MINUMAR-734029 format. One record per residue (C-alpha): x, y, z. Coordinates in steps of 0.1 Angstrom, whole numbers, padded with zeros to 4 digits, always signed. Each point is the difference from the previous one (the first is absolute). Example, Ala and Ser with C-alpha at 12.3 -4.5 7.8 and 13.67 -1.06 7.14 Angstrom:
+0123-0045+0078;+0014+0034-0007;
END
This chain:
+1011+1071+0977;-0003+0038+0005;-0004+0027-0018;-0022+0010-0033;-0017+0033-0012;-0039-0008-0013;-0027-0003+0022;-0020-0031-0013;-0015-0032+0013;-0002-0034-0015;-0027-0020+0012;-0008-0035+0000;-0039+0000+0002;-0015-0019+0027;-0034-0005+0007;-0022-0006+0037;-0028-0023-0008;-0027+0000+0025;-0022-0034-0007;-0042+0004+0002;-0016-0011+0027;-0010-0035-0001;-0036-0014+0001;-0017-0011+0032;+0011-0039-0004;+0035+0010-0011;+0001+0021+0032;-0012-0027+0022;+0022-0027-0013;+0032+0023-0001;-0008+0006+0036;-0008-0037+0008;+0033-0007-0019;+0022+0023+0017;-0008-0011+0036;+0036-0019+0014;+0008-0010-0038;+0023+0013-0026;-0013+0022-0028;-0001-0012-0035;-0001+0018-0036;-0023-0013-0026;+0000-0033+0017;+0039-0004-0003;+0028+0004+0024;+0022+0028-0010;+0034-0020-0008;+0028+0023-0020;+0014-0021-0029;+0037-0001-0004;+0017+0033-0016;+0007-0018-0034;-0039-0007-0004;-0011+0034+0012;+0025+0015-0027;-0016-0018-0026;-0035+0006+0013;+0008+0038-0003;+0013-0003-0034;-0033-0019-0011;-0021+0025+0018;+0013+0026-0021;-0007-0014-0034;-0028+0014-0024;-0036-0011+0011;+0008-0019+0030;-0027-0005+0018;+0012+0010+0038;+0021+0025-0014;-0006+0029+0022;-0025-0017+0027;+0011+0004+0036;-0005-0027+0026;-0028+0017+0024;-0004-0011+0037;-0033+0000+0015;-0003+0025+0029;-0026-0012+0024;-0006+0033+0020;-0033-0004+0016;-0028+0031-0009;+0027+0017-0027;-0023+0002-0034;+0022-0002-0033;-0015+0012-0031;+0012-0026-0027;+0012+0014-0030;-0009-0008-0035;+0023-0028-0013;+0030+0011-0025;+0011-0020-0027;+0035+0000-0013;+0014-0005-0038;-0022-0024-0023;-0022-0011+0027;+0023-0014+0031;-0010-0007+0035;-0017+0028+0017;+0013+0022+0030;-0013+0024+0021;+0010+0040-0004;+0021+0011+0028;-0009+0019+0031;-0037+0004-0006;-0015+0004+0034;-0034+0016+0002;-0001+0027+0030;-0038+0004-0004;-0005-0038+0013;+0022+0006+0028;-0021-0001+0032;+0010+0021+0033;+0014-0023+0024;+0013+0024+0026;+0034-0008+0017;+0015-0032-0016;-0028+0001-0026;+0000-0004-0036;+0008+0030-0008;+0033+0000+0018;+0009-0037-0012;-0003+0012-0037;+0021+0033+0008;+0029-0019+0017;+0000-0024-0029;+0001+0026-0023;+0026+0018+0018;+0023-0033+0003;+0000-0004-0038;-0004+0034-0011;-0019+0010-0028;+0015-0023-0028;-0028+0011-0030;+0023-0007-0031;+0019+0035-0009;-0013+0015+0035;+0036-0003+0015;+0016+0016-0033;-0027+0025+0003;+0009+0009+0036;+0035+0007-0012;-0011+0023-0026;-0016+0020+0023;+0025+0001+0024;+0025+0011-0030;+0021-0025-0001;-0004-0013-0037;+0014+0030-0013;-0013+0028-0023;-0007-0024-0027;-0015-0026+0025;+0028-0022-0010;-0008-0003-0036;+0030-0006-0022;+0023-0003+0029;+0029-0023-0003;+0002-0010+0033;-0036-0014+0002;+0006-0021-0032;+0035-0014+0015;-0018-0008+0030;-0028-0018-0020;+0024-0020-0019;+0015-0012+0032;-0029-0010+0016;-0007-0023-0034;+0035-0015+0001;-0006-0013+0035;-0033-0011-0003;+0006-0020-0037;+0039-0010+0009;-0004-0004+0038;-0038-0010+0006;-0001+0027+0025;-0028+0010+0010;-0009+0036+0000;-0035+0002-0013;-0027+0022+0019;-0028-0027+0012;+0007-0033+0016;+0004-0034-0017;+0002-0036+0008;+0028+0000+0029;+0007+0035-0007;-0008+0032+0018;-0002+0035-0017;+0030+0013-0004;+0004+0029+0026;+0028+0023-0015;+0000+0024-0028;+0030+0021-0014;+0002+0036+0003;+0024+0014-0023;+0011+0030+0023;-0004-0001+0038;+0014+0033+0019;+0020+0003+0035;-0027+0010+0025;+0027+0025+0018;+0020+0014-0031;-0024-0005-0026;+0028-0015-0021;-0007-0023-0024;+0004-0039+0009;-0008-0016-0036;-0024-0031-0004;-0014-0015+0031;-0028-0023+0009;-0037+0012+0016;-0025-0023+0013;-0028-0002-0021;-0021-0011+0028;+0001-0004+0035;+0028-0020+0010;+0005-0021+0035;+0030-0010+0020;+0016-0032-0012;-0017+0001-0034;+0019-0014-0028;+0011+0031-0021;+0015-0019-0032;+0018-0032-0011;+0024+0001-0028;+0019-0031-0016;+0034-0003+0004;+0005-0010-0034;-0009+0038-0009;+0027+0017+0018;+0036+0008-0009;+0026-0019+0021;+0037-0013-0003;-0017-0032-0013;-0019+0017-0026;+0031+0024-0009;+0022-0035-0008;-0027-0018-0017;-0007+0030-0025;+0037+0011-0006;+0017-0033+0003;+0018-0018+0032;+0036+0002-0022;-0005+0042+0003;-0018+0000+0034;+0023-0028+0023;-0018-0012+0028;+0009+0019+0029;-0003+0035-0014;-0010+0027+0021;-0040+0004-0003;-0001+0035-0007;+0025-0006-0025;-0022-0028-0017;-0033+0018+0001;+0014+0035-0016;+0012-0018-0026;-0033-0015-0009;-0018+0033+0003;+0024+0015-0025;-0007-0032-0022;-0039+0002+0004;-0004+0039-0005;+0025+0011-0022;+0011-0029-0018;-0032-0020-0008;-0025+0029+0004;-0035-0009-0011;+0011-0037-0006;+0007-0004+0035;-0024-0024+0023;+0004+0027+0026;-0008+0028-0026;-0032+0009+0020;+0020+0002+0036;+0027+0018-0016;-0025+0025-0014;-0010+0015+0040;+0037+0002+0012;+0009+0035+0004;+0029+0019-0016;+0028+0009+0022;-0010+0036+0004;-0036-0012+0014;+0017-0019+0029;+0034+0026+0004;+0022-0021+0028;+0027+0020+0010;+0025-0023-0021;-0015+0013-0031;+0000+0039+0014;+0024+0028-0020;+0029+0013+0021;-0020+0032+0004;-0030-0018+0013;+0023-0018+0026;+0017+0032+0011;-0034+0009+0017;+0008-0032+0024;+0033+0016+0010;+0007-0014+0033;-0024-0033+0000;+0015-0031+0004;-0022-0011-0027;+0026+0016-0027;+0026-0026+0008;-0024-0025-0004;-0008+0010-0030;+0035+0008-0013;+0007-0036+0011;-0031-0015-0020;+0010+0019-0031;+0033-0014+0000;-0009-0034+0007;-0025+0000-0031;+0027+0014-0023;+0027-0029+0011;-0029-0027+0000;-0011+0011-0038;+0038+0001-0011;+0007-0033+0017;-0031-0020-0012;-0009+0014-0032;+0023+0030-0015;+0034-0012+0005;+0022-0018-0030;-0011-0030+0022;-0033+0009+0005;-0036-0017-0013;+0000+0025-0026;+0029-0011-0015;-0004-0037-0002;-0040-0001-0006;-0006+0027-0023;-0029-0011-0010;-0016-0008+0031;+0016+0032+0015;-0002+0026-0027;+0025+0032+0008;-0029+0026-0013;-0026-0015+0030;+0025-0010+0026;+0009+0033+0006;+0012+0019+0036;-0033+0020-0004;-0024-0031-0001;+0021-0015+0028;-0007+0028+0022;-0039-0004-0007;+0003-0035+0008;+0014+0005+0032;-0028+0029+0005;-0025-0028-0009;+0018-0023+0029;+0006+0019+0025;-0035+0017+0000;-0021-0030-0010;+0015-0034+0008;-0014-0018+0027;+0020-0026+0020;-0021-0033+0004;+0011-0021+0032;-0022-0032+0001;+0008-0014-0036;+0006-0039-0001;+0034+0010-0010;+0008+0028+0026;+0002+0034-0001;-0003+0019-0034;-0001+0034-0015;-0026+0004-0026;-0016+0029-0022;-0041-0011+0004;-0023+0016-0023;-0032+0018+0012;+0013-0003+0038;+0028+0025-0005;-0027+0027-0008;-0006+0003+0039;+0017+0028+0020;+0016-0001+0030;-0013+0014+0038;+0026-0002+0030;-0031-0009+0019;-0014-0030-0022;+0009-0033+0015;-0008-0020-0035;+0027-0018-0018;-0002-0017-0035;+0009-0038+0002;+0002-0031-0016;-0019-0033+0007;-0011-0032-0019;-0027+0005-0024;-0040-0015+0005;-0017-0004+0031;+0000-0018+0032;-0012-0033-0022;+0019+0004-0033;+0033+0008-0004;+0014+0006-0033;+0036-0003+0009;+0005+0037-0017;+0008+0030+0018;-0017+0036+0002;+0004+0032+0012;-0027+0007+0029;-0008+0033+0019;-0027+0003+0031;-0014+0034+0012;+0015+0005+0036;-0032+0023+0009;-0030+0016-0016;-0002+0022-0028;-0031+0022-0012;-0014+0002-0032;+0026+0023-0023;+0025-0004+0029;+0040-0003-0014;+0014-0036+0009;+0034-0003+0013;+0027-0023+0010;+0029+0004+0020;+0036+0000-0019;+0018-0010+0032;+0009+0027+0032;+0022+0021-0024;+0011+0036+0004;-0006+0030-0017;+0034+0000-0016;-0004-0037-0010;-0032+0009-0015;+0015+0030-0021;+0028-0019-0008;-0016-0029-0015;-0034+0010-0005;-0002+0038-0007;-0022+0011+0028;+0001+0011+0037;-0029-0003+0024;-0008+0028+0022;-0012-0024+0026;+0023-0029+0003;+0005-0018+0034;+0030-0016-0011;+0020+0030-0012;+0035+0003+0009;+0032+0019-0007;+0035-0018+0000;+0023+0016+0028;+0036-0006-0003;+0020-0009+0031;+0039-0005-0002;+0020-0010+0029;+0036+0014+0001;+0023-0034+0005;+0029+0017+0021;+0024-0029-0004;+0034+0006+0013;+0015+0006-0033;-0029+0026-0007;+0007+0014+0033;+0040+0005-0009;-0008+0011-0032;-0028+0029+0012;+0016+0025+0026;-0025+0005+0027;-0019-0031-0008;-0004-0022+0032;+0004-0037-0006;-0028-0024+0006;+0012-0027+0017;-0033-0022-0010;+0003+0014-0038;+0015-0032-0011;-0027-0022+0018;-0027+0022-0013;+0008-0005-0035;+0005-0037+0006;-0035-0006+0014;-0014+0023-0028;+0016-0023-0025;-0011-0028+0020;-0039+0011-0003;+0002+0016-0038;+0000+0035+0008;+0024+0026-0011;+0012+0031+0013;-0023+0018-0018;-0036-0009+0002;-0033+0016-0014;-0031-0004+0023;-0036+0007-0008;-0013+0027+0023;-0038+0004+0002;-0025+0028+0007;+0002-0005+0039;+0025-0030+0003;+0031-0016-0008;+0012-0037-0004;+0015-0018+0026;+0024-0011-0020;+0020+0035+0000;-0003+0004+0039;+0016-0035+0005;+0029+0010-0030;+0004+0034+0020;+0000-0019+0035;+0028-0023-0014;+0022+0031-0014;-0004+0020+0032;+0013-0027+0022;+0030+0011+0024;+0019-0022+0021;-0018+0014+0029;-0033-0015-0012;+0016-0037-0015;+0020-0002+0039;+0020-0026-0019;-0026-0021-0015;+0000-0003-0040;-0020+0018-0020;-0021-0032-0015;-0014-0008+0037;-0022+0034+0002;-0034+0003-0009;-0003+0030-0024;-0036+0001-0001;+0001+0014+0035;+0015+0033+0017;+0039-0008+0010;+0004+0029+0020;-0014+0035+0003;+0032+0018-0014;-0005-0025-0030;-0035+0004-0006;+0005+0039+0003;+0027-0001-0025;-0018-0026-0025;-0033+0024+0000;+0021+0031-0002;+0017-0018-0033;-0034-0004-0017;-0008+0035+0007;+0032+0007-0017;-0005-0021-0030;-0037+0014-0005;+0012+0036+0001;+0025-0007-0026;-0024-0019-0024;-0023+0035+0004;+0029+0019-0009;+0004-0016-0031;-0032+0015-0016;+0009+0036-0016;-0036+0011+0010;-0021-0001+0034;-0035-0014+0003;-0014+0030+0003;+0015+0010-0035;-0016-0030-0015;-0034+0007+0020;-0001+0034-0017;+0006-0014-0034;-0028-0025+0002;-0023+0023+0016;+0004+0023-0030;-0022-0022-0026;+0002+0021-0029;+0035-0001+0002;+0003-0036+0011;-0019-0012-0029;+0027+0016-0027;+0023-0025+0015;+0000-0032-0016;-0015-0034+0013;+0036-0011+0012;+0007+0033+0014;-0031+0002+0020;+0004-0038+0016;+0037+0012+0004;-0008+0031+0021;-0028-0019+0019;+0025-0029+0006;+0025+0020+0016;-0021+0022+0023;-0016-0035+0013;+0035-0011+0006;+0010+0031+0018;-0030-0004+0022;+0006-0036+0011;+0035+0012+0005;-0013+0026+0025;-0025-0022+0017;+0027-0026+0006;+0027+0023+0014;-0031+0015+0026;-0006-0033+0008;+0034-0007+0005;+0007+0031+0027;-0030-0007+0016;+0011-0036+0009;+0033+0013+0014;-0018+0026+0019;-0021-0027+0015;+0027-0022+0010;+0020+0028+0018;+0029-0006-0026;+0005+0039-0007;+0026+0005+0028;+0033+0015-0014;+0018-0019+0023;-0018-0033-0007;+0019-0013-0032;+0031+0000+0024;-0019-0017+0029;+0017-0033-0009;+0027+0006-0019;+0010+0019-0035;-0023-0011-0027;+0025+0001-0030;-0023-0010-0031;-0010+0026-0023;-0026+0008-0027;+0019+0010-0030;-0018+0014-0035;+0005-0033-0015;-0016+0004-0034;+0032-0002-0020;+0005-0034+0015;-0031-0012+0001;-0003-0033-0018;-0039-0006-0005;-0030+0015+0010;-0031-0017+0020;-0021+0005-0032;+0030-0018-0020;-0004-0028+0024;-0039-0006-0006;+0006+0003-0041;+0029-0028+0007;-0029-0022+0018;-0022+0004-0027;+0023-0018-0025;+0018+0031-0017;+0033+0009+0020;+0008+0036-0003;+0030+0012+0008;+0022+0030+0000;+0032+0005-0019;
END
């Protein structure tokens, strides 16, 4: 969803209709009819028909010569004292029904009303809807220079956007028109072909903007589930004999993505959707970076996760497609070798990781889906909006079908970019899977490795000078019972660290003096065990953070100097600029964690030299555990996503 180059905007035209003031008789009738009762429109109650009939109605409206092709249902506004000048009627086509033009307000006929008077009412009305005269929104974009030097003419991304909109309307009955119709409000969003990060000024690709003011809770989009790419659609398209039941969702949808884009091409039902999907170099997740760009991330835990993901994708490709028993060999007509290449496989997973949405409220349970149009929305760590699914229809009529839905989590001004949340993701996860990192990310963290020496009797005898820990075997058994390893990665945040890290270290720092004969399972490790134990725990975390900082070949000051030299910094590639920013932010975060730890040690009075021996010798020791590390915290997150990542 990130990265593009051309500053152009595609618009869904929308009009704000302000109806003429009703006659005095009509005004009186309206006032009388509005007291204590519900308002009717045109003598009929507004009841939305089922979705299937709405789709058919929309298609009929678009037929040439349809009388109601461009009419908009107008609601009578009974604003006392406001004089609206009625516009002349407008005819469409060969003499259909007439509709008034949009936003014709006679300011000369507005009388002074003082505070709360007529002028304020009209001003508030216009500000709420924005100036939605046809073409006005586009003209404002031109004035702001967002349509490029050629005003968007001949731009391929504009035509791709228009084709996507037409496909959604024609094939899915998705209402994206600029004006309201029976049971449908004007669509509030517009596709921008270029958005830019407000802090770094880096391109962030396509996005969706507010065409008018949006209120908290407003419905932003509805996409039929039948238009989405899922495991079900992949098995239907490529054959259930090839994609067996229970196949990983990522693998199944990846196969369909390659099939639709490279095998079928323009003959694909999804050709319009494929046309707006970016190339790999427009997204740039780290698992697609060349080695010279990854070298800029040396010292960062994201490098290990990147290597792991690269190996995983290669193994999955060989196992499913490329090997002698792969689908390419078994079904050469459906899986032609010239299209099912590893390069296209990598593209498919770039699309999946950066755009796929996990829908949690489907009738069959949670499913992964590629959702056209919805996947154009960019990520904000501060957004509380999430895309999900529901049964289509309204409170009265349910079609039995399902649709993807999104509601606004806050108000948006006209031309403001609309955001959703991809989840509480660190910058390492965003860079690995989405190809970008955020300067302001409250969920940013750095994995810190903690490894404890199991000083069993055998190890003590084999290593001169190593003292045996009488609790070593019991500690290892306890770790095994709770699913922990001797070497564990924990995410550290800007000013805090996880309670799980403290619990783990409190266990590993236990001495016979701490236990007093009790089994280790009797203790609550979420609480302080003893002053000596707590001092050893916090010092262990300090040592682990310092060790992680020492892995970076450059200092934070070095990175800051590179970024400050804007001329030199711009000579770096996009990947390299992202890497420098990311490693600097990781160092900042670790330094803040270190400062918070040292402050906590001082405030608790745990910095005395003899404190560690106050209740017996603490035999645990933090080791450099990167060579024995089994799985990073980031890899654990990926496994929960449904794609296990492992190091070999």
